[in-house]
N, C-alpha and C positions, 0 to 999 in steps of 0.2 A: 822237526816235530811239527804239526798244527797243535789248534791245537784241543782241536775231540779227541788228535791222539793220546796228549799227551790228559787230558782226561779220563782219558777209557787208560790208559797207562794207572798213573794216579790209581785211580779208580781198582784196577784190582789188586794191588799193594797197599793200600789200605783196606781190602775185606783178607789179605792174607794173613796182616798183620791184627787184623781184631776177629780173626779164627783164632788166629792163637791165644790169642784177648781172653773169647768165650771158652778155650778149649782150655784152657786153667780154670778159668770159675766155674765148668759142671765135672773140673774135677775134687776145687776147692766144697763146691756143696756137696756128692757125695761120701762125700768125711763126713760132713755134720749130718745129723739123722734130724732130717725137717720135722717138726710137729705135725702134728693130726691134719690142725685144723686148716695149718699154710696150703694141704696137700688136700685137704677137698673144697678150699676159698674157692665160690664162683664169680660173688662179688667182690672187692675192697672198699669200703666206707671210714670213712672216717668223722666222730662224732665232739663238738667243740660246747662244752658245758660253758656258756659266759657267763653265769651266777656264779661255780666257783673261782673261773681264770677274775673276774671283779674283784676277789680277795684279794688276788695277789697281782695290782697294778704295774708293780714295778718288774713286776716279775721277768726274767728270758732265759730260763733253762728250755727250753723248748728250743728258742730260738738258736741256744749259743753251743748246744747239741747237735741238731739239724746241722746249724753248719760247721762247725768242729769236723761233721761225721764222712762229711761231701767235699773238703778241703775248697770253700765258698770261702772268698775272699772280704780283706776288710779295704774295702779301698774306699776313701775319703773323699773326692769327686761328687756327689752327690749325682751326677748326671751320666756314671763311670760305674755308678752303685750297678754289685750283683747282690738278691738276696731268695732265696728259698722259701724260705720262712717268713716273715715279719710281725710286724703289728699296725692294724690301723684304726682311726678310730669305726666306733660306730653309726655313725652322722657320713660317714663314705664310705661305711662295708656293705650299707644296707639303707641308701638314701629313698627308697620307696616303702621304709620300713619311718621315717619321721617326718611328723604334723608337727602344727601347731604347738598340741600337747604335751608334746618329749620335751623329759629337761633335758638341761646342760646337761648335768653330771648321766646324764645317759647315751645323747649327743655322745660328748669325749668322752665313751666311753672305749679304752683300747682294745680289741679285738684281733686275737690271733688268725691273716690267711697267706693264704699259698695257693701253689698249684687244685684243682677242682678237682681232677677227673672225669670232665665230663661223658653225663652219659655217651651225650652227639657233639663230642670233641672238633667246635672249627677251626681247632691251631694239625689237628692230625686229617683235615680236610685240605689246606692250604699246602700243605708241608711238597714240595717239588721232588724232594729225594726221599719221599720216606722214610728222614732222621728224625722223625715225629711219629707215632704211634700205638692205637690203642690196640692195648694184649686182650686176649677175653673171656681176662678175671676185670676189667675196669680200667684198672693201672696204663695211662695216659704214660711212655715210656720216652725217652730222649738219646739218642743215638749222635751225641760230641761226631765223631769221627764223620761221620754222612752229611752233617749241616753244612751246604756251605754259605752262610750267613746275611744268606736276605729276607730274614728277617719278616716273612709271609706272615708268620706262624702269631710271630711280636702285633698285628694289625688283626688278627683273629681272634685271640683273645683275650675281651671283651674284660678281661677284672684283672689286667697290667702281668700278668705270675709267672711272666718270663725276660730274661733279666738275656743281654748281648752284650760280649768281652770285647768293648772298644781297645782295652787294650791289653797284655803278656796281666794275667789275674797273677799269672806264680808268686814275683815278686814282696804283692801285698802279704800273703798264708805266711800268719804268723809262726802256725810249723800246719809239716802234713803229715796227714792223716796214711796210711802206707797202705790200708788194704782198700781207699779207692783213686780212682785217676782222676790225676791237673789235667786242668784246663786248656785250653794255647785264645789265643786270638783271635777274632772276628767268630765263635763260634757261640750260637745261643742256649739257653742249662737253664732249671729249672727242677720242682721236688716231683718225685716216683716214687710220694711214697714205700721213701726203702728199698725199693723191690729186690736188690740186692744182702740189704739183712734177713728180709721174708722167703728168701732161699731157704734160708739157715737154721728158718723156726723165728725167729728174735722179733720184735714189734718193731715200728720204725724208730727214731734217734727220740726225737720231738713225743712219742707216747710215751715213753720208756726212760728218762727227763721228768719228764709229768709226774709220774707213777711211783719215782725212786723219794722225791722229793715228799711226798705224800698227797700233793693236790688235789689231784682227781678230774682236771677237766679235759682231759683228756682222751678222748676213747677209739677204740681200734677192733676190725675184723671183720665179719659177713654178715650183715642183717636180718638178710633170711634164715643164717643156721642156730638151730637151734637152740636156746642157752646161752645165746654170745648175750654178753652186758651194752651191748653198743643195741645188736637187734631190744631186748628190753627200755632201753633206753626213748628210744624212738617214736616205740608205743606207749611209752608213758610220760610221756611228754612234747609240749609241740617247741615244733624246729625250722630255721628258717633256711632256707639255701638263698644264696647268694643271688640278685636279678632274675630272679622264676621266672619270668615271660620275656628273655630270650631263649627259650627253650631247650636248652644248653642242658638241664638236666644235673647239676651240679652230683659231686659221691662225697659232700665235707655238704653237714649240719648242723646248723649254730642250735645247740640246746637253751632252750629261756624259759 
């Protein structure tokens, strides 16, 4: 069997397995009554309140909840690190907002960063297999089963929001969440706004953890939905988006 026939046969097999997984997911989804907001949401967005977040600089509740829910490995080698949600300094997150009068405290403030689910997502445009694609509601999805590890999406993403599995990540999992699949060596992964939780009418794991702690630094919803908290916040306060000059139109907003 030559390489072309092998890829074709393997692809059909993967499609069969993927179809079974999707079927199971759909069956599970029908057993859980989705909320009206989830059904009607036309555009998902996240708001991060930098004032509220600054009051808890050492907090990792959002990160730990995200990584536990999605079986993100804790690989000690920095070059092989896999991360969906992490913190970077304000200066690195918003370099265009820093000037000579920016205080050292502001420059060093830890800021949560993740996939921006851009309206004009460059990662989705360059993916040759459709493993990365954009949903109608704005979420940039990732299908690890279709990923061939070319890393074009990583090169296209200007925010460094994608991780590559240079080695089998499963030995680095302290616990395994059965509700979300583990990954394999040679594929890319990233935040998907907890699409699997939205189907069940639940907020993203990071948002849920932040709200449960009483911090209220993370908001999520459809900003155009009448009465939505994130919409009210975005209209009442100034908000930053990462590297707006790039034209990617991130759907993660930082309230200042």
